[in-house]
C-alpha positions in Angstrom: -65.1 4.5 -4.3 -65.1 0.7 -4.7 -61.9 -0.2 -7.3 -64.5 -2.1 -9.3 -66.7 0.6 -9.4 -63.6 2.8 -10.6 -62.6 -0.1 -13.5 -65.9 -0.2 -14.8 -66.3 3.6 -15.1 -62.8 3.3 -16.6 -63.1 1.4 -19.3 -66.8 0.2 -20.0 -68.6 2.2 -22.4 -71.2 4.3 -20.4 -74.2 3.2 -21.5 -75.5 2.3 -18.1 -75.9 4.3 -15.1 -75.8 1.5 -12.3 -76.7 2.2 -8.7 -73.1 2.3 -7.0 -73.2 -1.4 -5.4 -70.5 -3.9 -6.0 -72.3 -7.0 -6.0 -70.3 -10.5 -5.4 -72.6 -13.5 -4.8 -76.6 -14.6 -4.9 -78.2 -17.2 -3.6 -82.1 -17.7 -4.0 -83.5 -14.0 -4.1 -80.8 -12.7 -2.3 -77.3 -11.2 -3.4 -74.8 -9.5 -1.3 -71.9 -6.9 -2.3 -68.2 -7.3 -1.7 -68.9 -6.0 1.6 -70.9 -8.7 2.5 -73.9 -6.6 2.7 -77.2 -8.4 2.1 -79.9 -7.3 -0.3 -83.1 -8.7 -1.4 -83.1 -9.1 -5.0 -86.3 -6.9 -6.4 -85.1 -6.7 -9.5 -84.1 -10.4 -11.1 -82.0 -9.1 -14.2 -85.5 -7.7 -15.8 -86.5 -10.9 -14.7 -83.7 -13.2 -16.3 -83.3 -14.4 -12.9 -86.8 -15.5 -12.0 -85.2 -18.9 -10.8 -83.2 -17.3 -8.4 -79.9 -17.0 -8.5 -77.5 -20.1 -9.0 -80.6 -22.4 -8.7 -79.2 -25.9 -7.7 -81.0 -28.0 -10.4 -80.2 -25.2 -13.1 -76.8 -25.2 -12.0 -76.0 -28.8 -11.9 -77.8 -29.4 -15.6 -74.9 -26.3 -16.5 -71.9 -28.5 -15.0 -73.1 -32.0 -16.4 -73.3 -30.5 -20.0 -69.5 -28.6 -19.5 -68.3 -31.8 -18.6 -69.5 -33.4 -21.8 -69.8 -30.5 -24.5 -70.3 -26.9 -24.9 -70.9 -25.9 -27.9 -70.7 -27.0 -31.5 -72.7 -25.3 -34.1 -75.6 -26.5 -35.5 -73.6 -28.1 -38.1 -74.0 -30.9 -36.8 -76.9 -32.5 -34.4 -76.2 -33.3 -30.6 -78.0 -35.4 -27.9 -80.0 -32.3 -26.2 -81.5 -29.7 -28.3 -83.7 -32.3 -29.2 -84.8 -32.8 -25.9 -84.7 -28.7 -25.2 -87.0 -28.0 -28.4 -89.8 -31.2 -27.9 -89.8 -30.4 -24.0 -90.9 -26.6 -24.9 -92.8 -27.1 -28.1 -95.9 -30.0 -26.0 -95.7 -27.5 -22.7 -96.7 -24.8 -24.9 -98.5 -26.6 -27.8 -97.0 -25.5 -30.6 -95.1 -27.5 -33.5 -91.6 -26.0 -33.7 -89.2 -24.1 -31.8 -86.3 -22.2 -33.2 -83.6 -21.6 -30.7 -81.2 -18.1 -30.5 -79.8 -16.5 -27.8 -81.2 -12.8 -26.6 -84.3 -11.9 -26.2 -83.2 -8.5 -29.3 -82.7 -12.1 -31.3 -85.7 -14.0 -30.6 -87.2 -10.5 -31.8 -85.2 -10.1 -34.4 -85.9 -13.7 -35.9 -90.0 -13.8 -35.5 -90.2 -10.2 -37.6 -87.8 -12.1 -40.1 -90.4 -14.9 -39.7 -93.5 -12.7 -40.6 -92.4 -10.7 -43.5 -90.9 -14.0 -45.1 -94.6 -15.3 -44.6 -96.0 -12.6 -45.9 -94.5 -12.8 -48.7 -94.6 -16.8 -49.7 -98.3 -17.5 -48.0 -100.1 -14.3 -47.9 -98.5 -12.6 -51.5 -97.7 -9.4 -49.8 -96.0 -7.6 -53.2 -92.3 -8.0 -52.7 -90.8 -5.1 -50.3 -94.3 -4.0 -49.1 -95.0 -6.4 -46.0 -96.1 -4.4 -43.4 -95.5 -5.1 -39.3 -97.4 -3.2 -36.7 -96.1 -1.9 -33.1 -97.1 -0.3 -30.2 -96.0 3.2 -28.9 -93.7 2.8 -25.7 -92.8 -0.6 -26.6 -89.4 -2.2 -25.7 -88.3 -5.0 -27.7 -84.5 -4.6 -27.9 -82.0 -2.7 -29.4 -80.6 -3.5 -32.8 -81.1 -1.2 -35.1 -84.4 -2.6 -37.0 -86.1 -2.4 -33.4 -85.3 0.6 -32.2 -86.7 1.7 -35.9 -90.0 0.6 -34.4 -89.6 2.4 -31.2 -91.2 6.0 -29.8 -88.4 6.6 -26.9 -86.7 9.3 -29.0 -83.5 8.3 -27.0 -83.4 5.0 -28.3 -83.7 6.4 -31.8 -81.5 9.2 -31.3 -78.7 9.3 -34.1 -79.0 5.8 -35.1 -80.6 6.2 -37.9 -81.7 5.7 -41.2 -84.1 3.0 -39.9 -85.9 0.1 -42.0 -88.8 1.0 -43.7 -92.4 -0.9 -42.9 -93.2 -0.6 -39.1 -96.2 1.3 -38.2 -97.2 2.3 -35.1 -100.3 2.5 -32.9 -101.4 3.2 -29.2 -101.1 0.5 -26.6 -104.5 -0.7 -25.6 -106.4 0.8 -28.4 -108.0 -2.4 -30.6 -109.9 0.4 -32.5 -106.1 2.2 -33.4 -105.1 -1.5 -34.4 -108.0 -1.8 -36.5 -107.4 1.1 -38.5 -103.8 0.8 -39.2 -104.0 -2.5 -40.8 -104.0 -3.1 -44.4 -103.5 -6.0 -47.1 -99.6 -5.3 -46.7 -99.5 -6.0 -43.1 -98.0 -8.9 -42.1 -97.5 -9.3 -38.3 -99.1 -7.3 -35.1 -96.3 -7.4 -32.2 -97.5 -6.7 -28.6 -95.8 -6.8 -25.0 -98.8 -8.6 -22.9 -97.7 -6.0 -20.1 -95.4 -3.4 -21.3 -93.0 -3.7 -18.8 -89.8 -1.0 -20.2 -92.6 1.4 -20.9 -93.7 1.1 -16.6 -95.2 -2.2 -16.4 -98.5 -0.7 -17.9 -101.3 -3.6 -18.0 -103.7 -3.6 -20.9 -107.5 -2.6 -20.6 -109.0 -6.4 -19.2 -110.1 -8.4 -23.1 -107.6 -6.2 -24.9 -105.2 -8.7 -26.0 -107.8 -11.2 -27.0 -109.4 -8.9 -29.0 -106.0 -8.2 -31.3 -105.5 -11.9 -31.6 -108.9 -12.4 -32.8 -109.0 -8.7 -35.3 -105.4 -10.2 -36.3 -107.1 -13.5 -37.7 -110.0 -12.3 -39.3 -107.6 -10.3 -41.3 -104.9 -12.9 -42.1 -102.3 -11.0 -39.7 -99.7 -12.9 -37.6 -100.0 -12.2 -33.6 -97.0 -11.5 -32.4 -96.5 -12.2 -28.5 -93.0 -10.5 -27.0 -93.5 -12.5 -24.3 -89.6 -12.6 -23.0 -90.3 -10.3 -19.8 -93.7 -11.8 -19.0 -93.4 -15.4 -20.0 -92.4 -18.3 -17.5 -94.4 -17.7 -14.8 -93.7 -14.3 -14.0 -97.0 -12.7 -14.3 -98.8 -16.2 -12.9 -99.2 -18.1 -15.9 -96.7 -20.0 -18.5 -97.2 -16.6 -20.7 -99.0 -13.8 -20.1 -101.6 -14.1 -23.0 -102.8 -17.4 -21.3 -104.3 -15.1 -18.7 -106.8 -14.1 -21.6 -107.1 -17.6 -23.3 -104.5 -16.3 -26.7 -102.7 -18.5 -28.2 -100.3 -16.1 -30.6 -99.2 -17.2 -33.5 -95.6 -16.6 -32.5 -94.4 -16.6 -28.9 -91.1 -14.9 -28.4 -89.3 -16.4 -25.3 -85.9 -15.0 -23.3 -84.4 -13.5 -20.4 -86.2 -16.3 -17.6 -85.1 -19.2 -20.5 -81.3 -19.2 -19.3 -82.1 -19.8 -16.0 -80.1 -16.5 -14.9 -76.8 -18.5 -15.9 -76.7 -18.0 -19.6 -78.9 -16.3 -22.3 -81.0 -18.4 -24.5 -84.0 -17.3 -26.0 -86.3 -18.9 -28.8 -89.5 -18.3 -31.3 -92.4 -21.0 -31.0 -94.8 -21.0 -34.0 -96.7 -24.2 -35.8 -95.4 -25.3 -39.1 -98.0 -23.1 -41.2 -95.9 -20.4 -40.4 -92.2 -21.7 -39.1 -91.9 -24.1 -42.3 -91.2 -20.7 -44.6 -88.0 -21.3 -43.2 -85.2 -23.1 -45.1 -81.7 -24.1 -44.7 -79.4 -21.0 -44.8 -82.4 -18.3 -44.7 -81.8 -17.7 -40.8 -78.5 -19.0 -38.1 -76.6 -17.9 -35.2 -73.2 -19.5 -34.4 -75.0 -19.6 -30.6 -78.4 -20.3 -31.3 -79.4 -23.8 -29.4 -75.5 -24.7 -28.4 -75.2 -27.5 -26.1 -74.9 -25.6 -23.3 -77.8 -23.2 -23.5 -79.9 -26.3 -24.8 -79.4 -28.7 -21.6 -79.9 -25.2 -19.0 -82.9 -24.0 -21.3 -84.5 -27.5 -20.9 -83.8 -27.6 -16.7 -85.2 -24.2 -16.7 -88.2 -25.0 -18.4 -88.8 -28.1 -16.2 -87.8 -26.6 -12.8 -90.6 -23.6 -13.9 -92.9 -26.5 -13.5 -91.9 -29.3 -11.4 -91.7 -26.1 -8.7 -95.0 -24.1 -9.7 -93.3 -21.0 -10.2 -96.1 -19.5 -11.8 -98.8 -20.5 -9.0 -96.3 -18.6 -6.7 -96.0 -15.8 -9.1 -100.0 -15.6 -8.5 -99.9 -15.8 -4.6 -97.1 -13.5 -3.9 -97.6 -11.6 -6.3 -101.0 -10.8 -4.6 -99.3 -10.4 -1.6 -96.8 -8.2 -2.5 -99.7 -5.9 -3.7 -101.4 -5.7 -1.0 -98.8 -4.6 0.8 -97.6 -2.3 -1.1 -101.0 -0.7 -1.5 -101.0 0.2 2.2 -97.9 2.2 2.1 -99.6 5.6 1.9 -97.5 8.5 0.2 -98.4 12.1 -1.7 -95.4 10.8 -4.1 -97.0 7.3 -5.3 -99.3 8.1 -7.7 -100.3 4.2 -9.0 -99.5 0.4 -7.7 -99.5 -1.9 -10.7 -99.2 -4.9 -12.0 -99.7 -8.7 -12.3 -97.9 -11.8 -10.3 -94.5 -10.3 -9.7 -94.6 -7.8 -12.2 -95.5 -4.8 -9.8 -94.9 -1.2 -11.0 -94.9 1.8 -8.2 -95.1 4.7 -10.3 -94.2 8.3 -8.6 -95.1 11.8 -9.0 -92.3 13.5 -10.7 -92.8 17.0 -8.8 -91.9 15.3 -5.4 -90.1 12.4 -5.6 -87.2 10.9 -8.0 -87.0 7.8 -9.4 -83.3 7.4 -9.3 -83.1 8.9 -5.7 -85.7 6.1 -4.0 -83.9 3.2 -6.6 -80.8 4.5 -4.4 -82.6 4.7 -0.9 -84.2 1.3 -1.6 -80.6 0.2 -2.1 -79.2 1.6 1.0 -82.1 0.0 2.6 -81.1 -3.8 1.2 -83.7 -3.5 -1.6 -82.2 -4.1 -5.3 -85.1 -2.4 -7.7 -84.4 0.1 -11.0 -86.3 3.1 -11.8 -87.8 2.9 -15.3 -88.3 6.5 -17.4 -87.4 7.9 -13.9 -91.4 8.1 -12.4 -91.6 4.0 -11.9 -89.7 1.8 -9.1 -89.7 -1.6 -10.6 -90.6 -4.7 -8.8 -90.0 -7.8 -9.9 -88.0 -10.4 -7.8 -87.0 -14.3 -8.4 -89.9 -16.3 -8.3 -88.9 -18.1 -5.9 -88.7 -15.7 -3.3 -90.5 -16.9 0.4 -93.1 -15.1 2.1 -91.0 -13.8 4.6 -88.7 -12.3 2.0 -91.8 -10.5 0.9 -93.3 -9.1 4.0 -89.6 -7.8 4.9 -89.0 -6.0 1.2 -92.6 -4.2 1.9 -91.7 -2.9 5.2 -88.3 -1.6 3.7 -89.7 -0.3 1.3 -92.8 1.3 3.2 -89.5 2.8 5.8 -87.8 4.4 2.4 -91.1 5.9 1.4 -91.4 7.2 5.2 -88.3 9.1 4.9 -89.6 11.7 1.8 -91.5 13.8 3.5 
């Protein structure tokens, strides 16, 4: 066993079960292990590396800012945060942005904004605000967020949980309408559920949900942490249905694969409920993160990463669908966010992921039965084709 694996297993909390590979170098859509073996990265760190490993423009922005100023709190202004937030607001057409660090922090921030808006603007009675989420959601790992999860392992032995969350089936518009009450302040949803197994909702669902929320004066919150920034073939996955959420949560790829950066976007009518002291973060919006976030957004636009995701995603999906195996139940997704659902009676997700790793493809199973494929958006056609053939060969081993 590698000494790196031994050290991590000995000293790190066992809250992950990594594949047995030690990665030491990355470039674009490829990574290398400590023995020098090359892999195609088909995970992108759950979309955090959408720009590819060590994108030169993002690394340059990081190094340039690091040589000037890395960190001061938002007790002071810097000459980079305004540039970052103004670019983001103009790009996505919102009045304001609130910068944070991780995706979970972005979700917590959106929930707090929604509740405060509910009390101050909608005039919901104090401590009666309700937020609706969906079954099989994944919005992070904090106490409040797992409190609205339906995954038992995420909740087990972490209670008691905060009140005020209601759950409806994902993709079920009628259930959402039935769940809305005068105290409902927001509906939070992933445009495509990632952790649940790349679940794409019925066509028109997001648009109908947004219209329903508008009719009932309920905030529509889109968790675009995984799906945003080009992953599905549009800047935001909501763009596929022409939906403009009241709040958008961004993260993962916003950090360009080098730092944790997240944000919540909203218009003044919602964001103005926050006053100095209501919410904050020591590192949220610090100078280094702002420089990296700005570079990440500019690279997304300049290199047309959303368009690449559309074209290469279609190529990946078409290639995967030519693989014939009794253990494949479904192949689904949008853009470069694809899931291969397995028949658990015939195939083990973990075993398939390990075989793919041995073949030079880095992926990961979710819920034991879905293999995720979400490569960096900078991947090229040759690597897509190579990945398809390696995946085909792996499935051929399971007879």
